[in-house]
N, C-alpha and C positions, 0 to 999 in steps of 0.2 A: 557333241560340243566341239566347236572349232577352236583350235589352238592358235593363239596370236603369234605370228612370226614376224621378226623384224625384216623389213624389205629394203634392199638396196637397188639402185638403178644401174643398169649395164647398157652401155651404148655400143652399137656395132654397125658396120656398113654392110649393105646388101646390094647385089646387082639389081637393077631395076626390074628384070623379069621375076626375080624372087620376091621382091617387095610387092609387086602386083599380085603374085600368087598368095602371099600372106594376107593382103587386103581382101582378096576374093574369098579366102577361107573365113575371114571375120564377117564379111558381108553375107555369107551363107546363113549366118545366124547360129552356127554351131558353137562359135566362140564369141564372148562378149567384147573382147578387144585383142590387140596384138599380144599383150602380155599373157593372157590366158592361153592363146595358141602356143606360144613359145614354152610356157610352163608345161603344157600337155606333151609337147615333143620331148622335153627333158624327162618327164616322168616315164614316158614310154621307153626312152633310152635306158633309164635306170632299171626298169623292169627287165629289159632285154639283157643288160649286163648281169643282173642277178641270175637270170635263166642260164646264161652262158657259164657263169661260175658253178652253178649247180650241175650242169652237164659235165664240166671238167671234173668235179668231185666224184660224180657217178662213174666216169671213165676211169679215174684213178682207183676207185674202189674195185671195179671189175677187173682191172689189170693187176691188182695187188695179190692175186693168187686165190686159191680155194678158201672158202669160208670154213669156220670151225664152230663147234658147239659153244654156246655162251654159258659156260659153267661159272660158278662162284669164283673159282681160281682165275679163269680168264678175265672175268669182270674186274677182279682186284688188280690183275696185271695191267689191264687197260687204264684203270683209274690211276695207277701209279705213274704210267707213261704220260697220261694227260696232265697230271700235276707236276710233271718234271722231276719225278723221283721223290717229291714231298708227300707226306702222309696227311 
C-alpha cells in the first residue's frame, strides 16, 4: 500500500548541459518525468549517507578495543549506560 505524502514544489536553476542530461534521462523511458529522476537521485544519496554512517559505526566499534563476553552482568551494565543511568 502506498502512503500518501504531501508534496511541495522546489525550483532550482541548472546549467543547460545538466538540463539536457536530465531531459535525456527522462526520454530514455527509465523515469516518467523530471521529478521522478530527481527523487531517485535523492533516494540514492540517502542510501549512500546511511551506508557511510554504518561504516563509521563499524569503524568506531572496531577501534573501541577488544570484545568481551556478553554475560548477564555486562548486559545489565550496557542497558544502564544506554538508559543514561536510569533503570
